[in-house]
Backbone bond lengths (Angstrom), bond angles and torsions (degrees), N, CA, C in turn:
res aa  C-N    CA-C-N  psi(-1)  N-CA   C-N-CA  omega(-1)  CA-C   N-CA-C  phi
1 M - - - 1.451 - - 1.520 109.88 -
2 C 1.308 117.17 142.21 1.459 121.74 179.84 1.514 110.06 -79.30
3 E 1.345 115.85 141.57 1.447 121.18 177.99 1.516 109.62 -110.24
4 N 1.319 116.37 147.23 1.460 123.24 174.72 1.525 113.19 54.42
5 K 1.315 116.67 32.58 1.460 122.21 177.40 1.514 113.31 59.13
6 K 1.319 118.36 22.24 1.457 120.60 178.17 1.517 108.54 -78.16
7 C 1.311 114.36 150.39 1.452 119.87 179.48 1.524 109.62 -66.35
8 C 1.320 116.07 127.69 1.461 121.46 -179.60 1.524 110.70 -112.79
9 C 1.319 115.88 29.28 1.458 118.58 -175.70 1.525 112.19 -115.32
10 E 1.347 116.47 24.77 1.457 120.93 -177.48 1.524 112.45 -59.60
11 N 1.293 116.59 -37.63 1.464 121.15 -173.34 1.519 110.53 -92.37
12 N 1.326 114.53 61.74 1.458 123.75 -175.57 1.532 112.01 41.65
13 G 1.285 114.60 146.16 1.451 120.15 -174.96 1.514 110.51 100.42
14 K 1.311 115.65 166.23 1.452 121.76 -175.45 1.528 110.35 -105.95
15 D 1.316 115.08 150.12 1.452 119.25 173.19 1.530 108.67 -86.90
16 A 1.319 116.87 178.44 1.468 121.44 -176.24 1.524 111.69 -61.86
17 F 1.327 117.79 -36.87 1.461 119.96 179.65 1.523 110.92 -61.56
18 L 1.337 117.15 -47.43 1.465 119.92 -179.51 1.526 111.70 -65.63
19 E 1.312 116.33 -39.45 1.466 119.17 177.13 1.527 110.47 -57.74
20 E 1.326 115.74 -45.13 1.467 121.11 179.05 1.528 110.49 -64.80
21 L 1.324 116.91 -45.93 1.462 121.32 -179.47 1.527 110.51 -58.93
22 F 1.318 116.38 -44.50 1.461 120.21 -178.50 1.528 112.04 -70.01
23 S 1.308 117.34 -20.70 1.463 119.30 177.10 1.530 111.48 -82.01
24 V 1.325 116.72 -20.61 1.469 121.17 -177.96 1.531 111.41 -85.85
25 Y 1.327 116.85 -36.08 1.460 121.39 -175.17 1.519 111.80 -101.53
26 K 1.329 114.79 148.89 1.455 120.65 171.17 1.523 107.36 -78.96
27 P 1.325 117.46 148.62 1.470 119.90 -179.57 1.532 111.93 -76.36
28 E 1.336 115.34 67.76 1.462 121.71 -178.76 1.521 109.41 -121.20
29 K 1.327 115.36 139.23 1.463 121.95 -177.78 1.531 111.92 -54.90
30 D 1.314 117.99 -33.47 1.467 122.21 -178.72 1.527 112.61 -61.85
31 N 1.320 117.81 -16.10 1.466 121.33 -179.73 1.531 113.12 -89.39
32 L 1.321 117.73 -0.99 1.459 121.70 -172.91 1.534 112.66 -55.45
33 I 1.321 118.13 -55.12 1.466 119.92 -174.17 1.525 111.13 -67.02
34 Q 1.308 117.14 -39.91 1.465 119.42 178.76 1.538 110.72 -63.39
35 M 1.313 116.71 -41.08 1.461 120.25 178.39 1.525 110.88 -67.59
36 L 1.336 116.79 -40.30 1.462 119.89 176.73 1.532 111.06 -61.63
37 N 1.324 116.97 -38.22 1.471 120.21 176.34 1.517 110.87 -58.86
38 E 1.301 116.83 -45.54 1.467 120.25 -179.79 1.530 111.08 -66.39
39 I 1.321 116.78 -39.02 1.467 121.16 177.99 1.530 110.02 -63.61
40 Q 1.340 116.64 -46.26 1.467 121.09 178.39 1.527 110.67 -59.58
41 E 1.316 116.64 -44.07 1.473 120.90 179.32 1.526 111.06 -62.03
42 H 1.313 116.44 -43.38 1.463 120.54 -175.27 1.528 112.92 -71.35
43 Y 1.334 116.52 -51.32 1.464 120.23 -174.69 1.525 113.14 -90.11
44 G 1.341 116.66 -22.15 1.452 120.64 -174.61 1.523 111.80 88.22
45 Y 1.303 116.92 -0.81 1.458 125.00 175.96 1.521 107.88 -168.20
46 V 1.337 117.47 178.21 1.463 121.15 179.80 1.529 107.93 -116.43
47 P 1.338 116.34 94.20 1.471 120.46 -178.32 1.535 112.15 -60.77
48 K 1.319 115.76 149.99 1.467 120.81 -178.82 1.527 111.83 -58.63
49 N 1.323 117.01 -43.44 1.465 118.86 -178.45 1.525 111.86 -66.61
50 V 1.324 117.16 -28.56 1.468 120.79 176.65 1.526 109.09 -72.47
51 Q 1.326 117.05 -36.31 1.463 120.04 174.85 1.527 109.99 -59.94
52 Q 1.342 116.27 -41.47 1.463 120.72 178.97 1.528 110.81 -63.02
53 E 1.319 116.37 -46.08 1.473 120.16 179.03 1.525 110.92 -61.24
54 L 1.330 116.61 -41.79 1.458 121.38 179.81 1.527 110.68 -66.10
55 S 1.320 116.17 -40.33 1.460 121.92 176.75 1.533 110.68 -57.77
56 E 1.299 115.97 -46.15 1.461 120.35 179.89 1.529 111.34 -67.66
57 F 1.327 116.75 -42.14 1.467 120.74 -179.43 1.526 111.28 -62.43
58 L 1.329 116.91 -42.54 1.466 121.00 -176.79 1.531 112.76 -89.37
59 S 1.333 116.80 -3.38 1.472 122.46 -178.71 1.531 111.52 55.81
60 I 1.329 114.96 47.15 1.462 120.68 175.28 1.527 107.64 -128.77
61 P 1.335 117.31 156.23 1.473 119.47 -178.49 1.531 112.01 -63.09
62 L 1.314 115.60 144.77 1.460 121.41 176.27 1.523 110.24 -56.64
63 A 1.324 117.63 -36.45 1.464 121.72 179.98 1.529 111.18 -60.54
64 E 1.308 117.03 -33.34 1.465 120.68 179.00 1.532 110.52 -71.00
65 V 1.320 117.68 -41.92 1.466 121.47 176.69 1.528 108.65 -62.57
66 Y 1.322 116.89 -47.79 1.461 121.98 179.65 1.532 110.86 -60.00
67 G 1.314 116.13 -40.61 1.462 121.08 179.21 1.520 112.12 -60.53
68 V 1.315 117.11 -40.83 1.464 120.93 178.29 1.525 110.10 -69.52
69 V 1.318 116.87 -43.15 1.472 121.03 -179.50 1.529 110.68 -60.56
70 T 1.325 116.85 -41.69 1.463 119.55 -177.11 1.528 112.90 -83.15
71 F 1.319 118.25 -18.18 1.465 121.03 179.28 1.529 111.48 -76.24
72 Y 1.309 116.82 -44.54 1.463 120.77 -176.20 1.525 110.87 -90.59
73 S 1.329 115.94 127.91 1.467 120.31 -178.49 1.525 112.22 -68.01
74 R 1.297 118.03 -14.65 1.467 122.43 178.30 1.530 111.29 -62.85
75 F 1.332 115.59 -30.53 1.455 120.68 -175.33 1.527 110.89 -97.13
76 S 1.318 115.39 147.84 1.456 121.05 179.39 1.524 109.81 -129.99
77 L 1.326 115.32 144.23 1.459 120.84 176.52 1.524 111.92 -90.50
78 E 1.315 116.59 -9.52 1.466 121.80 -178.70 1.528 109.44 -122.17
79 P 1.326 117.38 150.45 1.471 119.44 177.00 1.526 110.65 -57.56
80 Q 1.314 115.41 139.56 1.452 122.20 179.92 1.517 110.38 -101.27
81 G 1.316 116.22 154.43 1.449 121.23 177.96 1.520 111.94 -72.80
82 K 1.301 115.33 165.17 1.465 121.22 176.45 1.525 109.99 -59.38
83 Y 1.339 115.84 -36.57 1.459 121.70 178.53 1.523 108.51 -114.23
84 K 1.319 115.77 113.57 1.454 121.82 179.99 1.533 107.36 -97.06
85 I 1.329 115.41 109.13 1.453 121.57 -176.13 1.526 109.00 -102.75
86 S 1.324 115.98 120.80 1.454 121.76 178.46 1.522 109.23 -115.96
87 V 1.313 115.89 130.89 1.462 121.40 176.75 1.525 107.57 -109.34
88 C 1.332 115.99 125.27 1.456 120.49 179.19 1.518 109.10 -76.02
89 L 1.324 115.74 125.62 1.451 121.86 176.65 1.527 111.14 -115.86
90 G 1.346 115.16 21.37 1.463 120.14 174.34 1.522 109.29 -65.30
91 T 1.309 116.37 169.44 1.461 121.73 -172.84 1.524 113.16 -54.08
92 A 1.331 118.45 -52.87 1.471 120.86 -176.97 1.527 110.93 -59.85
93 C 1.317 116.76 -44.50 1.468 120.02 -179.96 1.519 111.74 -69.68
94 Y 1.334 115.69 -40.16 1.460 119.69 -176.99 1.529 111.50 -62.91
95 V 1.333 116.48 -45.45 1.467 118.72 -178.23 1.527 112.00 -69.06
96 K 1.339 116.51 -17.26 1.468 119.75 177.97 1.520 112.69 -100.16
97 G 1.343 117.31 10.99 1.454 120.15 169.59 1.508 118.63 105.34
98 S 1.330 118.47 18.37 1.465 118.95 -177.99 1.532 112.93 -66.34
99 Q 1.335 117.61 -24.67 1.467 118.66 178.77 1.528 110.50 -64.46
100 K 1.337 117.58 -34.50 1.469 120.87 177.01 1.528 110.30 -64.15
101 I 1.327 116.42 -37.00 1.466 121.17 177.89 1.533 109.66 -66.21
102 M 1.342 116.07 -44.42 1.470 119.84 178.27 1.524 110.29 -62.71
103 D 1.321 117.30 -43.19 1.460 120.52 -179.77 1.526 111.26 -61.12
104 R 1.318 116.51 -42.59 1.466 120.63 179.33 1.529 110.41 -65.24
105 L 1.312 116.28 -42.69 1.465 121.52 -179.37 1.522 110.91 -61.25
106 T 1.319 117.18 -47.39 1.463 119.90 -179.23 1.527 110.78 -67.47
107 D 1.335 116.57 -34.09 1.463 120.49 177.98 1.526 111.20 -67.29
108 R 1.315 116.76 -43.91 1.472 120.10 -178.45 1.514 112.51 -69.60
109 L 1.318 116.59 -42.79 1.468 119.45 -174.83 1.526 112.80 -89.19
110 K 1.322 117.49 -10.10 1.475 122.79 178.23 1.528 112.48 60.59
111 I 1.336 115.65 33.54 1.467 121.88 174.58 1.524 108.01 -139.85
112 G 1.309 115.97 164.41 1.452 120.74 177.99 1.514 111.71 -107.38
113 P 1.326 116.59 176.56 1.467 120.69 176.64 1.527 110.89 -56.45
114 G 1.307 115.32 138.62 1.457 120.69 -178.99 1.513 113.52 85.09
115 Q 1.326 117.38 3.09 1.457 120.76 -178.58 1.528 111.02 -114.56
116 T 1.318 114.41 161.32 1.462 122.62 179.62 1.528 108.44 -123.28
117 T 1.317 116.10 140.33 1.465 119.92 178.73 1.523 109.89 -63.50
118 K 1.326 115.68 153.30 1.461 121.09 -177.41 1.524 112.70 -59.26
119 D 1.342 117.27 -30.80 1.461 120.11 179.41 1.528 112.90 -79.95
120 G 1.346 116.53 -2.42 1.460 120.75 177.42 1.514 114.48 75.94
121 L 1.315 117.37 12.08 1.466 119.40 -177.94 1.524 113.75 -84.39
122 F 1.337 117.40 -41.13 1.456 119.82 -171.23 1.525 112.46 -125.86
123 T 1.327 114.77 139.56 1.454 122.99 170.38 1.520 106.39 -124.86
124 I 1.325 116.31 135.93 1.463 121.24 178.01 1.523 108.94 -106.24
125 E 1.330 115.39 136.44 1.455 120.78 174.78 1.514 109.72 -135.15
126 E 1.321 115.50 148.68 1.461 122.07 170.15 1.519 107.11 -96.23
127 T 1.327 116.66 138.83 1.457 120.07 172.54 1.520 107.42 -126.62
128 R 1.297 115.93 160.57 1.463 120.66 -179.21 1.521 112.31 -98.83
129 C 1.301 119.18 -26.82 1.462 121.31 177.02 1.521 108.57 -167.46
130 V 1.322 116.01 134.21 1.460 120.21 176.10 1.529 110.33 -112.61
131 G 1.331 116.04 7.14 1.458 120.59 177.32 1.513 113.52 76.92
132 A 1.311 117.71 23.70 1.462 121.52 -179.88 1.531 109.99 -126.78
133 C 1.326 115.65 44.62 1.470 120.97 -174.37 1.525 112.79 -59.06
134 G 1.321 117.48 -30.71 1.460 121.03 178.42 1.515 113.09 -67.37
135 L 1.333 116.54 -16.07 1.469 121.79 179.48 1.528 112.17 -104.03
136 A 1.323 116.85 8.98 1.464 121.67 -174.48 1.528 112.16 -56.02
137 P 1.341 115.45 144.94 1.469 128.98 -5.84 1.532 111.37 -78.75
138 V 1.310 114.40 155.84 1.455 121.14 -172.94 1.523 111.20 -129.85
139 F 1.339 115.94 141.71 1.463 121.25 164.40 1.511 107.11 -131.86
140 T 1.315 116.79 156.67 1.459 121.21 178.02 1.518 109.25 -125.31
141 I 1.309 115.02 149.76 1.462 121.29 171.54 1.517 106.16 -128.64
142 N 1.327 115.48 116.47 1.464 121.66 -175.89 1.523 111.07 48.86
143 N 1.319 115.37 45.76 1.463 124.78 176.76 1.523 115.01 71.93
144 E 1.330 118.59 4.12 1.463 120.51 173.04 1.522 107.34 -87.59
145 V 1.326 116.16 125.54 1.453 122.08 -174.06 1.531 111.43 -86.51
146 Y 1.318 114.90 132.59 1.469 122.97 173.67 1.521 106.91 -115.45
147 G 1.346 116.27 102.96 1.452 121.34 -176.05 1.517 112.43 -95.32
148 K 1.341 113.78 166.86 1.469 121.50 -176.98 1.532 109.19 48.78
149 A 1.303 113.59 43.37 1.466 121.55 -172.25 1.522 112.18 -72.88
150 T 1.311 113.10 151.22 1.461 121.92 174.99 1.518 107.79 -134.28
151 V 1.307 116.11 167.53 1.462 120.79 175.05 1.527 108.77 -60.68
152 Q 1.321 117.14 -38.87 1.464 121.20 179.89 1.532 110.96 -64.41
153 K 1.332 116.83 -40.51 1.468 120.82 178.22 1.533 109.99 -64.72
154 L 1.322 116.57 -42.08 1.466 120.39 176.96 1.519 110.10 -59.34
155 D 1.331 117.02 -48.06 1.461 120.72 179.64 1.524 111.29 -58.70
156 Q 1.320 116.84 -42.41 1.468 121.39 179.91 1.528 110.82 -61.57
157 V 1.318 116.27 -46.95 1.470 120.61 -179.07 1.528 110.50 -65.32
158 L 1.336 117.67 -44.25 1.469 120.91 178.41 1.527 110.79 -61.53
159 D 1.330 116.36 -43.48 1.469 119.97 178.66 1.526 111.18 -59.35
160 E 1.339 116.36 -41.61 1.478 120.29 178.79 1.527 111.35 -63.80
161 L 1.324 116.48 -44.18 1.469 120.07 179.71 1.531 111.47 -64.04
162 I 1.319 116.07 -43.46 1.465 120.29 179.40 1.525 110.41 -64.49
163 Q 1.318 116.73 -41.44 1.470 121.72 177.63 1.530 110.78 -60.98
164 T 1.335 115.71 -44.37 1.465 120.25 178.10 1.521 110.92 -60.41
165 E 1.314 117.14 -43.45 1.463 120.93 179.90 1.532 111.09 -66.65
166 N 1.319 117.24 -38.52 1.472 120.68 179.44 1.517 112.11 -67.53
167 N 1.332 117.19 -26.85 1.463 121.70 179.23 1.529 112.48 -82.17
168 N 1.316 116.78 -12.52 1.479 120.31 -178.50 1.484 112.27 -92.41
């Protein structure tokens, strides 16, 4: 049985999730993005072997599936943390100090943008704009926006998340 929604289909063949997914959708190219969304939601990323299975199911080249996965920022090729933290480094946020927030985040979590902590709790991402320029600088955690952010606010939020995890 698969644990923590991780892909259990490494050794060729499909896991129960993929079997179910393939029974719901018709093998048509137009279903690619919708199926990738469900795969991303389920596994937390789009594993290479799942891309291969999807390629075969939809009768499209693996390169085309990979191209879609790497084009859209919604999809990830690596497992993501429970808490996906994005720091906006767009112009409005940057001039109001978002780089200091990113620096503090990478210092505290000991990882860089695009990486996930070893415990699987946190993933850091850089974004260019989240559409909240009036609240600059901004960071998000699992799409929840924290505006008028400061290093102190980041520390407070991280401390709360860590405390919650330690209590579970």
